[in-house]
Structures are given as structure tokens and as C-alpha cells.
C-alpha positions, 0 to 999 in steps of 0.5 A: 500500500502506498503512503498516500493510500495508507493516509486515505485508509486512516481517514476512512477508518477514523470517520467510520469509527465515529459513525460506528460509535453513534450507531451502536448507541442509537440503532437496535441490532447494529453490531459493527461496520467495515470497509472494502476499497481498491485504491486503484479505483478509489473512491468508486471502489469504496464500499462500507458494510454495516453489519446487524445481528439478523435479517429481521433487524435489517427488514425493520431498519429498512421499514423505518428508513433508518438505512437511509439515515445511516447511509447519509451519515456515512456519506457526510462523515466521509465528505468531511475528509474530502472523500466523496461516495454515494449512498449506493456504496453503503451496504447492509448485511447480517451475522446470520446471513454470513453464518448461513452462506459463508459459515461465518467467514467474513473475509470470504464473504467480503471478497 
């Protein structure tokens, strides 16, 4: 990883850590988030994955339109670092789905 890529990755992690702290307190079922990026195609390749316990929580999240709130928060936090992404780059997943489809192997699932 180039030095400039490392700097951007640190900015992403700082922003997402702030978002994660808020979501843990405010959104039921939220567990953690991560990001995936290919710096050769940055920022279009950046994906942020928000993980919940189960699919029922994700369904409720979408019904309450909290997914839009989360996406907008992530887009805003990253924009403060000069990183521009769209809400389509924010994805939602669950521990239960990963367990069922990838035996809980998140590294495999996120590839």
C-alpha cells in the first residue's frame, strides 16, 4: 500500500469509527461496520458494510428508513475528509446471513 493510500485508509477508518460509535448507541441490532476499497479505483471502489445481528433487524431498519439515515451519515462523515461516495456504496448485511452462506467467514464473504 502506498503512503498516500495508507493516509486515505486512516481517514476512512477514523470517520467510520465515529459513525460506528453513534450507531451502536442509537440503532437496535447494529453490531459493527467495515470497509472494502481498491485504491486503484478509489473512491468508486469504496464500499462500507454495516453489519446487524439478523435479517429481521435489517427488514425493520429498512421499514423505518433508518438505512437511509445511516447511509447519509456515512456519506457526510466521509465528505468531511474530502472523500466523496454515494449512498449506493453503503451496504447492509447480517451475522446470520454470513453464518448461513459463508459459515461465518467474513473475509470470504467480503471478497
